[in-house]
N, C-alpha and C positions, 0 to 999 in steps of 0.2 A: 416582582421577580426581573423579569423584561421590561424596557418600553420600549414604545412606537418609535416607527421605521420612520416617520415625515414623511409621506411620499406626496410631491410638489406636481399638481396638473398642467402640462401645458400649458400655452395660449392659446385664443382661435385665430388662423392666418385672419386676410384677409379673403372676402370675396374674390373669386375668379372675375373677370371681364370674360361676360356667356358670349362674345363675341371669340372667344378663344378657341371657342369648341375646336377638334383637329376639322368635323367637316367643313366650318366655314371656312377656316385657312386656307385647306384642299379646292373649295371654289374659289377661291379667291384669291389664288395663285396658281392654278391651273391654265395650263394652254397658251401662261405667260413668260415659259422661261424666266418669270422673277423677277424681269425690266419693269414690269407697272406700279408705278408708285402707291397703290392701293394696297398690292401685295408686301411693297418694306412697308408697307407703310403698316397693314397689321402684323408682320410680322415682328420688326420691332418693337411695339405695344406689346406684343404674345411675352415676346423672349425676356421682355425686361418687366411684366407681370408675374410669370411662372417661373424666371430668376430670383427674384423680392418672396411672392409667397413661398417657397424652394430654401433659404435661406436663415430666411426667420421661425423654420418649419425646424431647420438643421441647428439653426442658435437659441434657442427654447429646449430643444432636446437636448444641446451635448450637454448643458448641467447636471444638466434627468440621466443619461446617459453614464454618469460620470459617476454619479453619484447609485447608479446599477448597479455596476462598475463594480464601489468600493460593498453595496449590500450587498453584491449577493456574494462575498469575502465576507460577511457580516452573517448573513444565511447558513454561507456553508460552518461560521466556527458554533452558530443556536444548534445551527443540526447536531451538529455532532457531542456537543454540549448535555442538546437529550438525549443522544443514543447516551450519552454515557451513563445521563440522571434515569434510564429508563432500565441500562444496565444493572445499578445501583437499588432502582426499585424492587429489578427481581432477586435481586438475590435477597433482600430487606424482607420481601415479604415469601423466601423461601425458612430463612432463620428465623420469622414472625410463625409460619406455618410447621417448622420446625422441634420450636420450643412450648409448642402447646400438643404438641402430639406429646412430648418429651411427660409437658406435665400429666396428660392422662395420666402416665406412669408412675409419677410421682405423688397423683394426687391418692395414690394406693396406704403410701408410702406418712406419706401428710396425714391420712386421715387412725393412721395408727399411732403414730408419732405423738397427734395433738392427744386421741384414749392414753398411752400409756403415761406420756406426761404428765397427765392430773391425775388422772391412776395412783403414781410415782410422785406426783403432790404430796395425796395422802400416809398412803401407809409408809413416805419415805419420813414424815415425821421427823424429826426432831426427837421425841421422847421418846417415839416408837421402838426409833433406834438404841437411846437412851439403854431405856428400859430389858430387852434383847441384845443387850453386850456385855458378854461376861467380863473381857475387862473396860480399862479409859482405853487404851490404846485398841483395843478390834472397835470402841467406839470412834474413834478422829478416825480410823481407816476405813466405816464402813459409808461415813459420812462423805466424809467427803469423793469418797467413789459416789454416792447417790447425788452429788452435785454437778461431783462434770459429770455423769448421764446427761441430767435436768440441761446442764447448759450446752451439752450437745441435742439434743431433740429441738429446745430455745431457741437453735441458729440455724438448726433444718427451716423450724416451720418459719422466721425471718425469712431467710434465704430464697425460698419456696416462694413466699407472699408477695417481696422483694422480683420477683422473676415476672409473677404474673403482672404486679403494678408495668415493671417496664416493659410487657408483652403488650401492654393493652397501649403503650405513653407509644412505641415505635409503631401501632397497627391506628392511630388514630395520627401519626405523624406522616405515614405510606396514604390514607388515606386522602392527605389534604395537597401532597407534592403530586398526587397520580391528580387530582382535581386542575393540580394549578401547570402542572403538562399538561390535557384533556385543552386548557383554554390559549398556555401556550401554543399549543400546535396549532392548534382552531387557527389564530390571533397571526399568526405567521404563514399560513400559506395564503390564509386572508389574501393581504400583505405582498404575498409571494405576486400571486394571481395579478390587484392589481394593477401593482408597477407593470408589469409584462405585461399587458392590457392592453397601459398607455406607451408604454414603450415600441409596443408591437405595429399600434393603430398609431402611429406617431413617421416607423416606420417606411407602413402602407403607405399614405397618406406624401411621405417625403420619395417613395417608387412611383407615386404617382403623376406627382410633377416632372419625377426623372425625367419619363418614358412620353413626356410628353413636350420637355426641353429636345430629348431625344428625335420625336419627328419633326418641328419645327430647324436641327442641327441637317435633319433628310432633306427637308425642305430648302436651305439656306446652301448646302452642296449642292443643289442643284443648278441653285443661280452663281454659284463658284462656276459652279461645269463650264455656263454657258457663260460665264463671261472670260472665261477662259479663250472662249471660242474664237476671242474678238484678238490673241493671241495668237492667231491665221495656222494656228498646229493643223498640220496634218492629220490627219485620221483612215487615212490609208494611203498604200502608196500612189499609189494613180493622182491621188488630187493631190502631191505632193510635185508632179514633175514640172512645175515651175519655176523649182527649187531650193534649197534647205535652206537652213536658218540660220542666219547673222550671227557668225560663235566667235567675233570676235579678239579671236587672237589667233585662226589661221588658213588666213593670215593677217595678225594682231594689224586691227584698229586702232588709231587714239580717239581719246577722247577728247584729250585739247586744253584736257587741263594740266597738270602740276602734281607735285608729291601718287603719294602711294594711289596703285588706283585695285580693286575688290572685283571682281566678277565671278558670277551665283554660276556650275553648269551641272545643268542635267544626265543623266545617261536615261536617253530615250524619252520617249510622246508618252501619254497613258494612253490604253490601259494597261497596256501590258500581259496580259492576258490568250490565253491560246495560242494561231497558229503566228509568231513569231515573218511579217512575210519579205521584210528583210533577210530578218532571218534567215528564212527559206531560201532566198535567193545563195545563200552565204554556202546554205547545206547543201543546196542542186552543182553549187560551181564546184562543190570539194567529192563530191560522185553520189550525192543520195537518191533512195528511187523517195516516187511521194510516196510510199506506205511509210521508211523511215522519218521520212519528217516529218509528217502526221502523227506516227507512235512519241514521233523527241514532243511537242508541242500540246499533244494529250495524253492520259491517260485512260484505261478500264474498255476501251473502245473497240466492237470489235466492224472491217465495214463488212455491209450493208447493201442487197441490187435491190431498188424499187422498179415498180410499172415507170419508166421513161416517158410513156402516155398524161401521171398523176398534174393533173391541171394549178395551175396555181394563176393566185387573183393579186394583179398592181392594180394599187387605185393610191393617187396622190399627184403633187408634182416634182420631178426633181429639182437638185442644183443646177440647171440648167437653164429650169424654165419652163420645158419641158409638161404636160399632164395625162397620167393617164386616170378613163373612167371604168374603175372597175374592167382594165383589160384584163382578160385569159388568156393563156400558152404555157402547151406543155410545158414540167421542168425543165428538160434538156433543151426551147427554145427560150429560159428566160433563161439559164445561167448564160445562152449565147449573147446575151445582155446587158449583163451586165461584164463595170469598168468600175476593177475593184485592183485593181496591179494591171502596172504596165506590161503590153499584151509580146514584147523582144528580148523577155528573161527567158529562164531556162525551162525548157519541157516540164521536167519532174517540179519545179517551183511551181506552172500553172495548171500542172494535174492536182497540184496539192490545196490552190485558190478554188479551184474549180469542188471539188469537192468539199471541202471546210463550207463556200459557201451558199451549195446544192444542200448539205447537211442543216443551215443553220436555217436557207427560206422553208426545209419543211417541217422544224421545233418553228418559229416562230409562227407558220400558219395551221401547224398541229394538223400536219398530212394534208394540205390541199384545203383543211375545213374556211380557215381565214383570208383575209386578205393583207398585203406587205402594203409595203408603202414603196416609193420609187428615189427612195434618198437615201443620206452617210445618216442620217435616221435608222434604216433596215439595211438593205443594200444600195448601190449608188444602180438603176438602168438605163438607159438610155433610148431611145425609137429605133435605130440604127443597132447594127447591127456590129460587133464588135470583130478585130481582125483575125483574118486567118488562125494566123499559129494557137489564138485562144480558147477557137474553133475546135479547134486538133485536139485539143487539151479536153476538154468538154468533151468529145467523141472518144477521146480515149480514157475515160475514166467515165461513161455513161451509166448512168442510174446507180453509181454507186456512191452513196452515203453513211457518215457516222456518224453510229447508234452507242448506245450507254440501256444493260434495262433491258433493251428491247423499242427505246423509245430511240428518235433521230434527237443528236447533240446540238444542244447551240451552240453552233464553234467559230464561235469571237474571235477576231482577230486585230490587227492595227500595221504599223508601216512597220516604227520598230521601239525594241525592247529594253535596249541600253544594255544588250549582254546580263537579263535576267524575262522569268519566268514566273505569273506569280498567279497564284488559285481563284475562283472570283471570291472566295468570302472573303480574300489577303483584302481589297480592294474595296469593300460594304456590300457588294453584290450580294446576291443565295448563295450558301456554299452547292456546289455540284458537282459529282462522283469523277469525273472526265477532267477540268482541270490541274492544274499541279506547279506546285511548285521548284525550278530548278536554276541551273545558274546555265548562261547561253551560249556555249565558251566550246570550243574547239577542246582544248585542253580546261585545266582548272588556274581558276582565276586568284591572284591571290595580293592582288594589289592592283590600284586604278592604272598603272602601267601595265601587270596583265591583262588584268579587261581591257586594253584598246590592241591588245597584240589575239589576246585568243576570242573572244565575241562573235560569232557566229556573223552576225551584225552591226560588225564596228568596220576601221580603219583597215584590216590592215584581211578584211573577206569579204561583205559585201557592199561593205563603206557606204553607207546610211549618212542623210546628209543630215540628218537630226540624232546619230547617236549621241551626241555631244554639243549641248547648244545654251545657251544664254543665252533668256527670250526675259522678249521687248524691249525696247528703247525710246533713246532723247534724240530729238531733234536737236536740242541744244552745247547735247554733246558725241554730237556727226553719225545720231542714231546709231550707239553702242548703248551695251543698257550697264555698262562699267559705273561706280560706287566710290563716291572720295570718301578720306577715311571719318571723318565729320560727320556722312550721312552712312556709316557704320554706324561710329560708335551711337547713332541715336539710335536703331532698328535695336543694336545691345540694351542700352539702357532701355528702352520699350519692355525687352524678355525679362529682364532682370525685373522689373518694375511689374507690370505682369503677373510673372511671378512669384511673387515679394506678399502685390494684391491682388487679386485677380476682380476683386467690384472691380476694379484701375480701368479694364479692356477697351470699352466701349469707347474710353480718351483716347487710344494705340493708335488708332489704324491712320491712311497714310494722311500727310497735314497738305496735297496740291488734290487732291478735292475732295467732294459733300459726306461728311461726316453719317454714316450709310443706321448707324442707331441713330438719329436727331438729335443727340447729344454735341456738344464743345468734340474739339478734336487739340489733347494738348502739343503745344513747340515742343523743340525738341529742350530749348533752354525751361519749357515746365516740367515735362518729363526726367529734368536735371532733380528738380527742387525738387520734384514728390519725392522720387530717390534718394538724395540727401534730409531729406523730414522721414526718414522711415528706415537711417542710419546706414543707407549703402552709398560706398561714394560712385557717383557716375563715372561716364566714362566723355571726356572731350572728340580722343581720337586715337584709330586701333593701327598699330604699329605689324598685326603678322597674329593670321588665318592657320588654325591644323587643323584637320579630318583626320575623324574616325574612324573606318565600317566594317559590319559586314561582309565582309566577299563570298561568303556560303548564301547569305538568304536576298542581300544585294540591299542594305540601306547603311543612309551612314549610322550613326550610335551617340559620337559626340564632335561638337563642336568644338575646337581651346580657340578662345581668342586672348591676345595680351596687347595691353595703352596701356595709355598714361593711367590707369585707374588699377593696376594689376595684373591679373591674367585668372579668367571665370572657367568654367566648362559646362560646356551648355546640350542641352539632350539632342541629337539630332531630332527631331522631331519636329519637338516643339522649334527649336531655331528652324524651321522650315517653313512652321505655321504661323508666330509671330513675324514671320521676315514679310511673305504672302501678304501678311494684314496690312503692316508698317511700312513695305517698301515702293518707291516715289513708282510715279507715272503708271506704266502695267509690265514692271521688272518683275518677274515670279518664281519660283522654285514651283518644278511641275511633276518629279517624282519623289521618292522617298531615298536613292541612289543621285549623291548630289558632288561635284569637290566644286571646291572656292582658289579660282585664282587671282595673284596680286603679278601686278608690274609697275 
């Protein structure tokens, strides 16, 4: 009646490298900032192994998933058919039952008809009728009448007999169909369960592998963050007192090569969460109080007073080589020894910083229960006390911290946010109720020009030296980060190839450094050949690039590139990620909001 569904099993994946257990990876990479060779080797091997296993499983599951979709459609059709059959059988059974009920009534008629038929057959014989008839005409009439009655009785008997036979046949067919239906439903349920078990198991396995890759990626992101430190991006305003970035554009710095020059400029520095220090400067200059400033950068907070004698333990070495060996001091003395913001800034910005720093210390130490480090990984502590203006700001806000839900908040801050504020979850940190998303501007910005004019940390307000920077440099190009047309073409080709075939990514790292995946890095020529082999026309030169951005949320949405191969549109996040992978030297885009300049 119905054929089997033909379920195929997924082939087993290769056994995973035991050393790729996440506890082993974390142990090998802990405390190294990702720069140890054993950590890099293990990450590379594990990423390759797990990625291959994941791809193998996906490849094996793909046809089965397609089969599952097809089978689910078939199964639904079968279930619809089964439902119709069940309805039909129900009607048939009702008809048969009614037929037997009717037969019970007809049985009396049948018995009487049979009895009369035989009686009439005897008494109504032609001889008896002839002898009892007065005339020949009467004989003919009686004989015709009797034969009609006999034919009628015979027909009644035959019809009832046929009805009984038909009911018995229908009953037998009904029993057969019910048995087939029961077997079909059992088989259908078994095959559906088997198919779902196989696919669910495969997807669970893939989810496990994906989680392992996510964990590896988390470690790799830490490595990327450590490498970003090589750009000497100042995390705080005080750390950047030595000067700003070399923006290459204001004033313009000539790299010394001819032709079109492309510069990739980022708004702000990592991490853009919490207090924007240069934004606080701009707001203080606009007349805002410390409450106004802090309420602008945090949400769901209360200002709470704590015991100013709460003890804080400082342990470790600061970025100036000074050591603190579990040194204890009151929370107020601790804050007075901090160096996070230039002390010559307006009092309102210093007061906001003092409260943020005090809140951070209380949260990081669990209200003084544990120690805090004295360097930029926590907060910068020096042995000497800070300037009088800073001490005055600490005294003016004595014992005040920000709390949320009754607990001190980890009040993150950084030097320059580039006109935007992000929540902690936006940048991959744990979600917090007190960080927020917003445009950090005096009035709404709908363009790059608006952003420069309206951002509190921008040129028209605090004028942070890191508001708009192209990060990185090359000595052969006058210490600038300008790229040539053919270099940008190579980066775009690498992006197109990675999007077309993700298995090529490990070959698309920058060509002027060793391949971190332990394989060969493809040259610009080979990348072009790989694109051509996949039916894509590569670029040899780029003539124009335009950027589209979501100015409400602060991220680039699309990069439109025009060159000798035409025009392509690339997702803004993809462009940034692959640019950082392929761009030469230490040139990088360090945030989600960026612009591309041409000279």
